[in-house]
C-alpha positions as CSV (number, residue, x, y, z in Angstrom):
1,M,-30.0,-40.0,-22.4
2,M,-28.8,-38.1,-19.3
3,R,-26.3,-40.9,-18.4
4,S,-24.1,-40.1,-21.4
5,L,-24.1,-36.4,-20.5
6,Y,-22.6,-37.1,-17.1
7,S,-20.2,-39.7,-18.6
8,G,-18.9,-37.0,-20.9
9,V,-18.6,-34.6,-18.0
10,S,-16.5,-37.1,-16.0
11,G,-14.3,-37.5,-19.1
12,L,-13.8,-33.8,-19.4
13,Q,-13.0,-33.3,-15.8
14,N,-10.5,-36.1,-15.5
15,H,-8.8,-35.5,-18.7
16,Q,-8.3,-31.9,-17.5
17,V,-6.6,-33.3,-14.3
18,R,-4.4,-35.4,-16.5
19,M,-3.5,-32.3,-18.5
20,D,-2.7,-30.5,-15.2
21,V,-0.2,-33.3,-14.3
22,L,1.3,-33.2,-17.8
23,G,1.7,-29.4,-17.6
24,N,3.4,-29.7,-14.2
25,N,5.8,-32.3,-15.6
26,I,6.7,-30.2,-18.6
27,A,7.2,-27.1,-16.4
28,N,9.7,-29.0,-14.3
29,V,11.7,-30.5,-17.1
30,N,14.8,-28.7,-15.9
31,T,14.1,-29.0,-12.2
32,T,16.9,-30.8,-10.4
33,G,15.8,-34.1,-8.8
34,F,12.2,-33.7,-10.0
35,K,10.2,-36.9,-10.3
36,K,7.4,-36.9,-12.9
37,G,3.7,-37.6,-12.2
38,R,1.5,-40.1,-14.0
39,V,-2.4,-40.2,-14.0
40,N,-4.1,-43.6,-14.2
41,F,-7.9,-43.8,-15.1
42,Q,-10.5,-46.3,-14.1
43,D,-14.1,-46.8,-15.1
44,L,-16.8,-45.6,-12.6
45,L,-20.0,-47.2,-11.4
46,Y,-22.3,-49.3,-13.5
47,Q,-26.1,-49.3,-13.6
48,Q,-27.4,-52.8,-14.0
49,M,-30.5,-53.2,-16.2
50,S,-30.7,-56.9,-15.8
51,G,-28.7,-59.6,-14.1
52,A,-27.1,-62.7,-15.5
53,A,-29.1,-65.9,-15.9
54,R,-27.6,-69.4,-15.8
55,P,-28.4,-71.9,-18.5
56,N,-31.1,-74.5,-18.0
57,G,-32.4,-77.6,-19.9
58,E,-34.3,-75.4,-22.4
59,V,-32.2,-72.3,-23.0
60,G,-28.7,-71.1,-22.5
61,G,-27.4,-68.5,-20.1
62,V,-28.0,-64.8,-20.4
63,N,-25.3,-62.2,-19.8
64,P,-25.9,-59.2,-17.5
65,K,-26.9,-55.8,-19.0
66,E,-24.8,-53.0,-17.5
67,I,-24.5,-49.3,-18.4
68,G,-21.3,-47.4,-17.4
69,L,-21.6,-44.1,-15.7
70,G,-18.3,-42.6,-16.7
71,M,-14.7,-42.7,-15.5
72,S,-12.6,-41.5,-12.6
73,I,-8.9,-41.1,-11.6
74,A,-7.5,-44.3,-10.1
75,S,-4.2,-42.7,-9.0
76,V,-1.7,-39.9,-9.6
77,D,1.6,-41.8,-9.3
78,T,5.1,-40.3,-8.7
79,V,7.5,-42.2,-11.0
80,H,10.8,-42.6,-9.2
81,T,12.9,-43.7,-12.1
82,Q,16.6,-42.6,-12.2
83,G,17.1,-39.2,-13.8
84,A,20.1,-38.4,-16.1
85,L,23.3,-37.2,-14.3
86,Q,24.7,-33.8,-15.3
87,T,28.3,-33.0,-14.5
88,T,28.8,-29.6,-12.9
89,G,32.2,-29.8,-11.3
90,V,30.9,-28.1,-8.1
91,M,32.2,-30.1,-5.2
92,T,29.0,-29.5,-3.1
93,D,26.7,-30.9,-5.9
94,V,25.9,-34.5,-5.2
95,A,23.6,-36.9,-7.1
96,V,22.2,-40.3,-5.9
97,Q,22.6,-43.2,-8.3
98,G,20.1,-45.6,-6.8
99,N,16.9,-45.4,-4.7
100,G,18.1,-43.3,-1.8
101,F,17.0,-39.8,-0.7
102,F,19.0,-37.1,1.0
103,V,17.8,-36.3,4.5
104,L,17.1,-32.6,5.3
105,K,16.0,-30.9,8.5
106,K,14.1,-27.8,9.3
107,G,14.0,-27.6,13.1
108,E,12.6,-30.9,14.1
109,Q,10.8,-31.6,10.8
110,T,12.5,-34.1,8.6
111,M,12.3,-34.0,4.8
112,Y,13.7,-36.0,2.0
113,T,14.9,-35.0,-1.5
114,R,16.7,-36.2,-4.6
115,A,17.9,-32.6,-5.4
116,G,21.6,-32.5,-4.4
117,A,22.5,-28.9,-5.3
118,F,23.9,-28.1,-1.9
119,G,26.1,-25.3,-0.6
120,L,27.6,-23.9,2.7
121,D,26.2,-21.3,4.9
122,R,28.2,-18.8,6.9
123,D,28.6,-21.3,9.8
124,G,30.0,-24.0,7.4
125,R,26.8,-26.1,7.5
126,L,26.0,-28.1,4.3
127,V,22.5,-26.8,3.3
128,N,20.1,-26.4,0.5
129,P,20.9,-22.8,-0.5
130,G,17.4,-22.2,-1.9
131,S,15.6,-23.2,1.3
132,G,18.2,-23.3,4.1
133,L,17.3,-26.8,4.9
134,R,20.3,-28.6,6.6
135,V,21.8,-31.7,5.2
136,Q,21.9,-34.5,7.7
137,G,24.6,-37.1,8.4
138,W,27.1,-38.1,11.0
139,L,30.2,-36.2,12.1
140,A,33.4,-38.0,12.8
141,Q,34.7,-38.3,16.3
142,N,38.4,-38.1,17.1
143,I,39.3,-41.2,19.3
144,N,42.9,-41.7,20.1
145,G,44.0,-39.6,17.2
146,R,41.8,-41.5,14.7
147,E,38.6,-40.2,13.0
148,V,35.8,-42.6,13.7
149,L,32.3,-42.5,12.1
150,A,29.4,-44.0,14.0
151,T,26.7,-44.3,11.4
152,S,24.4,-46.0,13.9
153,G,24.2,-42.8,16.0
154,A,21.7,-39.9,15.8
155,L,21.7,-37.7,12.8
156,Q,23.6,-34.4,12.9
157,D,24.0,-31.3,10.8
158,L,27.0,-31.7,8.5
159,V,29.5,-28.9,9.3
160,I,32.6,-28.3,7.2
161,P,35.0,-26.1,9.2
162,V,36.4,-24.1,6.2
163,G,39.6,-22.3,7.3
164,S,40.1,-24.4,10.4
165,K,43.6,-25.4,11.5
166,D,45.1,-28.8,11.5
167,P,47.7,-28.7,14.4
168,A,51.2,-29.9,13.7
169,K,52.0,-33.5,14.4
170,A,55.5,-34.7,15.6
171,T,57.0,-37.5,13.6
172,S,56.5,-40.8,15.5
173,R,57.5,-43.3,12.9
174,V,59.9,-43.4,9.9
175,D,59.9,-46.4,7.6
176,L,62.7,-47.5,5.3
177,A,62.6,-49.7,2.2
178,C,64.5,-50.9,-0.9
179,N,68.1,-52.2,-1.1
180,L,71.7,-51.9,0.1
181,D,74.1,-53.0,-2.6
182,K,76.0,-56.2,-1.6
183,R,78.8,-55.1,-3.9
184,T,79.5,-51.9,-1.9
185,P,83.3,-51.8,-0.9
186,E,84.3,-51.8,2.8
187,I,86.1,-48.6,4.0
188,P,89.6,-49.4,5.1
189,E,91.2,-47.6,8.0
190,G,92.8,-44.3,7.0
191,A,90.7,-44.2,3.8
192,G,90.5,-40.9,2.0
193,L,87.3,-38.9,1.3
194,D,86.8,-40.6,-2.1
195,A,86.9,-44.1,-0.6
196,V,84.6,-43.1,2.3
197,E,82.1,-41.6,-0.1
198,Q,82.1,-44.7,-2.3
199,G,81.6,-47.0,0.7
200,T,78.7,-44.9,2.2
201,W,75.1,-44.9,1.3
202,R,73.3,-41.9,2.6
203,V,69.6,-41.4,3.2
204,E,67.9,-38.1,4.1
205,E,64.3,-37.3,4.9
206,K,62.4,-34.3,6.4
207,I,60.9,-35.0,9.8
208,F,58.9,-32.7,12.2
209,D,59.0,-31.9,15.8
210,S,56.0,-31.1,18.1
211,F,56.0,-27.4,16.9
212,G,55.8,-28.5,13.3
213,A,59.3,-27.3,12.6
214,P,61.1,-29.4,10.0
215,H,64.4,-31.2,10.7
216,I,66.6,-33.2,8.4
217,L,67.1,-36.9,9.4
218,R,70.2,-38.4,7.9
219,M,71.2,-42.1,8.0
220,E,74.5,-43.3,6.7
221,F,75.1,-47.0,6.0
222,R,78.6,-48.6,5.7
223,K,79.7,-52.2,5.5
224,A,81.1,-53.4,8.9
225,P,84.8,-54.1,8.3
226,G,85.6,-57.8,8.4
227,E,82.0,-58.8,8.8
228,T,79.7,-60.7,6.4
229,N,76.2,-59.4,5.8
230,R,76.5,-56.7,8.4
231,W,76.2,-53.0,8.1
232,N,76.9,-50.1,10.5
233,A,74.4,-47.2,10.4
234,T,74.8,-43.7,11.9
235,V,71.8,-41.5,12.6
236,S,72.0,-37.7,12.8
237,V,69.4,-34.9,12.9
238,D,70.2,-31.5,11.3
239,P,73.8,-32.5,10.6
240,G,74.5,-29.3,8.6
241,V,73.8,-26.8,11.3
242,E,76.3,-25.3,13.7
243,N,75.0,-27.2,16.8
244,P,73.4,-30.4,15.5
245,A,70.9,-32.1,17.8
246,N,72.0,-34.8,20.2
247,V,70.8,-38.2,19.0
248,A,70.4,-41.4,20.8
249,V,69.6,-44.8,19.3
250,A,68.6,-48.1,20.9
251,V,66.8,-51.3,20.1
252,G,64.3,-50.6,22.8
253,E,63.5,-47.2,24.2
254,P,66.4,-44.9,23.2
255,A,68.6,-43.8,26.1
256,V,69.9,-40.3,26.4
257,G,73.5,-40.1,25.3
258,N,75.7,-39.9,22.2
259,A,75.3,-43.5,21.0
260,N,73.7,-42.7,17.6
261,T,74.7,-45.9,15.7
262,F,73.1,-49.3,15.1
263,T,73.9,-52.4,13.1
264,V,71.8,-54.2,10.5
265,E,72.4,-57.9,9.8
266,F,71.2,-59.9,6.8
267,D,70.9,-63.6,6.1
268,N,72.5,-65.4,3.1
269,R,69.4,-64.5,1.0
270,G,70.0,-60.8,1.5
271,L,66.9,-60.5,3.8
272,L,66.8,-58.8,7.2
273,R,67.9,-61.0,10.1
274,R,68.1,-58.7,13.1
275,V,69.3,-55.2,14.3
276,G,71.5,-54.2,17.2
277,D,72.6,-51.1,19.0
278,A,75.9,-49.8,20.4
279,Q,75.0,-50.9,23.9
280,G,74.8,-54.5,22.8
281,G,71.0,-54.8,22.5
282,L,69.8,-57.2,19.8
283,S,66.3,-57.5,18.3
284,P,64.5,-60.9,17.9
285,E,65.1,-62.6,14.6
286,A,61.4,-62.5,13.7
287,G,58.6,-59.9,13.3
288,A,59.0,-56.2,12.6
289,L,62.5,-54.8,13.2
290,D,62.4,-51.3,14.7
291,I,65.0,-49.0,16.1
292,G,64.2,-46.3,18.6
293,V,65.6,-42.8,18.0
294,S,65.4,-39.7,20.1
295,F,66.8,-36.2,19.6
296,E,66.8,-32.9,21.5
297,V,64.1,-30.5,20.3
298,Q,65.7,-27.0,19.9
299,G,63.6,-24.2,21.4
300,A,61.5,-26.5,23.6
301,A,61.2,-25.8,27.3
302,P,63.2,-28.2,29.5
303,G,61.5,-30.9,31.5
304,A,60.7,-30.9,35.2
305,D,64.2,-32.2,35.9
306,G,65.8,-29.5,33.8
307,A,66.9,-31.9,31.1
308,P,66.4,-30.9,27.5
309,T,63.1,-32.0,25.9
310,R,63.7,-35.0,23.6
311,Q,61.5,-36.3,20.8
312,T,61.2,-40.0,20.2
313,F,60.3,-41.9,17.0
314,R,60.5,-45.4,15.7
315,L,62.7,-46.2,12.7
316,G,61.2,-49.2,10.9
317,L,63.5,-51.3,8.7
318,G,60.8,-53.9,7.8
319,A,60.0,-57.5,8.8
320,A,62.7,-60.2,9.4
321,G,62.9,-62.6,6.4
322,S,60.7,-60.5,4.2
323,A,61.5,-58.8,0.9
324,T,58.3,-56.6,0.8
325,S,58.6,-53.0,2.0
326,T,61.7,-53.7,3.9
327,V,65.5,-53.2,3.7
328,T,67.4,-55.9,1.7
329,Q,71.0,-56.6,0.8
330,Q,71.1,-57.7,-2.8
331,A,73.7,-57.4,-5.5
332,E,71.9,-54.5,-7.1
333,R,72.4,-50.7,-6.9
334,S,71.6,-49.2,-3.6
335,S,68.2,-47.5,-3.5
336,T,67.3,-47.4,0.2
337,K,65.0,-44.6,0.9
338,V,62.3,-43.4,3.3
339,F,58.9,-44.3,1.9
340,A,56.8,-43.1,4.8
341,Q,56.9,-40.7,7.8
342,D,53.9,-39.6,9.7
343,G,54.7,-36.0,10.9
344,Y,53.7,-32.7,9.4
345,T,53.5,-29.0,10.1
346,M,50.4,-27.0,10.8
347,G,47.9,-26.5,8.0
348,Y,44.7,-24.9,7.1
349,L,41.6,-26.5,5.5
350,D,42.0,-25.7,1.8
351,T,39.2,-27.8,0.3
352,F,37.1,-30.9,0.8
353,K,35.8,-33.8,-1.3
354,I,32.9,-36.2,-1.1
355,D,33.3,-39.8,-2.2
356,Q,30.9,-42.4,-3.4
357,S,30.0,-43.4,0.2
358,G,29.1,-39.8,1.1
359,V,32.2,-39.5,3.3
360,V,33.3,-35.8,3.5
361,T,37.1,-35.6,3.7
362,A,38.9,-32.3,4.5
363,V,42.2,-31.6,2.6
364,Y,44.6,-29.4,4.5
365,S,47.4,-27.2,3.2
366,N,50.0,-29.4,5.0
367,G,49.0,-32.4,2.9
368,S,47.0,-34.2,5.6
369,N,43.5,-35.5,5.1
370,R,40.8,-35.6,7.8
371,T,37.4,-37.4,7.7
372,I,34.8,-34.8,8.6
373,G,31.6,-36.8,8.4
374,Q,29.3,-38.8,6.2
375,M,26.1,-38.0,4.4
376,A,23.0,-40.0,5.4
377,L,20.6,-41.5,2.8
378,A,17.0,-42.7,3.4
379,S,15.1,-45.4,1.6
380,F,11.4,-46.4,1.8
381,T,9.4,-49.6,1.2
382,N,7.0,-47.6,-0.9
383,P,8.5,-44.4,-2.2
384,N,5.3,-43.8,-4.2
385,G,3.6,-43.2,-0.9
386,L,5.7,-40.2,-0.1
387,E,3.9,-36.8,0.0
388,K,5.3,-33.9,-2.1
389,I,5.5,-30.7,-0.2
390,G,7.1,-28.5,-2.8
391,E,10.7,-27.3,-3.3
392,T,11.5,-30.9,-4.6
393,N,11.0,-32.2,-1.1
394,F,9.0,-35.2,0.2
395,V,7.8,-36.2,3.6
396,Q,6.9,-39.5,5.1
397,S,3.2,-40.6,4.9
398,N,1.1,-43.4,6.4
399,N,1.7,-45.5,3.2
400,S,5.3,-44.8,2.5
401,G,6.7,-46.9,5.4
402,M,9.2,-45.7,7.9
403,A,12.5,-44.2,6.6
404,N,15.4,-46.6,6.6
405,I,18.3,-44.2,7.3
406,G,21.9,-45.3,6.9
407,P,25.0,-44.9,4.8
408,S,25.0,-45.4,1.0
409,G,25.2,-48.9,-0.4
410,I,22.8,-50.5,2.1
411,A,19.2,-51.5,1.4
412,G,19.3,-50.3,-2.2
413,K,20.2,-46.7,-1.3
414,G,22.8,-46.6,-4.1
415,K,25.9,-44.5,-4.2
416,L,26.7,-40.8,-4.3
417,I,28.5,-39.0,-7.1
418,A,30.0,-35.7,-6.2
419,G,30.2,-32.9,-8.8
420,T,27.0,-34.0,-10.6
421,L,23.3,-33.3,-10.3
422,E,20.4,-35.6,-11.1
423,M,18.1,-34.0,-13.7
424,A,14.4,-34.4,-13.9
425,N,13.2,-37.8,-15.3
426,V,10.7,-36.0,-17.6
427,D,10.9,-37.2,-21.2
428,L,9.5,-34.4,-23.4
429,A,8.6,-36.7,-26.3
430,E,6.6,-38.9,-24.0
431,Q,4.9,-35.9,-22.4
432,F,3.9,-34.4,-25.7
433,T,2.5,-37.7,-26.9
434,D,0.5,-38.0,-23.8
435,M,-0.7,-34.4,-24.3
436,I,-2.0,-35.3,-27.7
437,V,-3.8,-38.4,-26.4
438,T,-5.2,-36.4,-23.5
439,Q,-6.4,-33.6,-25.8
440,R,-8.2,-36.2,-28.1
441,G,-9.8,-37.8,-25.0
442,F,-11.0,-34.4,-23.9
443,Q,-12.4,-33.6,-27.4
444,A,-14.1,-37.0,-27.6
445,S,-15.8,-36.5,-24.2
446,S,-17.0,-33.0,-25.4
447,K,-18.4,-34.7,-28.5
448,T,-20.3,-37.1,-26.3
449,I,-21.9,-34.1,-24.5
450,Q,-22.6,-32.3,-27.7
451,T,-24.3,-35.4,-29.3
452,S,-26.3,-36.1,-26.2
453,D,-27.5,-32.5,-26.3
454,Q,-28.5,-32.8,-30.0
455,M,-30.5,-35.9,-29.2
456,L,-32.3,-34.1,-26.4
457,Q,-33.1,-31.2,-28.8
458,E,-34.6,-33.7,-31.2
459,L,-36.7,-35.1,-28.4
460,L,-38.0,-31.6,-27.6
461,T,-38.9,-30.9,-31.2
462,L,-41.2,-33.9,-31.5
463,K,-44.2,-31.9,-30.2
464,R,-44.3,-28.8,-32.4
């Protein structure tokens, strides 16, 4: 009789634990990155009244007689299913679509979370604004003018230098493309302004010196008189000012002087053949065809020899024999233009963006982009083994396995989606249904205790 009392008590206690877990799930239905809990029950010990007997020649076998002594909690699992993604439009909000965890640091303590509601502190660090925990990743290193991310290195605090300067960059390359019209008339000697204008195709583009000051680069193409498939080109910098810059042009390194012209030759298909300069230099008839250009930088201090400071850049016409991203000569309207130049003036960091790989890119007011760093993600062999420490954070345990830290897209870590947050994976309909089942289990266990008590009462009234 007493066994059923204690079985009922175990049912009451453990259903109460299940109700506690359900209550916590429901309370966190709107908690960003929350992962719901789930209680699993198992039966407890058994008291054996008699063992099993095997059959013999006279009678069959007999099953064991066992009386259960109640139930217990087998586990309280954390269910790491994907939560719904909510669009916020905040550029520092990031959600993980996959199995990865953000890596956070507090001093030397490492924590992991799915809650990506981040922000910046006064020093530009990317942090959890509710706890101040610092988001970890890798900062880009500037090597030979290129931003390089070493994701195999040690983790660092991600710092976004809001308001920082991007220094001016002098133009080092200008690339031309498109077409020179084969039907363009030659300019005869003594031609008037109208004939010169009709026979000239002019291209202009803004370039920058080392101070970030803009200059106008002008190129004028005219058919070479009496030549087939050959054009003469003249290069000038700031031609509209009172004292235009001195320009030198050469196939190799440009010499100082006033030779600012070069020639462009095409084959019978209208594709580039070679280029030459005024000094008689000719390029090979294969590979990329470039012309070197230099000009005096106004306002720059003279060199050690007292000569004016000159800026050099490469003028790219394209690859010989190619029709892609190159200058051609076809019987079609001229459309030659500059499609790329790599210089810019000084700028300030206006904003930043985070892509699906977690790469943080700075966007400057001068139009340039710079890679700042990349967010790290962690994955675990057994994420259910992680320990919850509050504030939607987890820490590694003996049964979770070591954290596999790396960039997104590796080892099932998934991808990052900026401007969104992962909501709790709590389904209220499921929780309310489980609440009803739990309540009924609790009531049934209480009835077991009540009935056992009534039977004991009957036993006590036998001797009256």
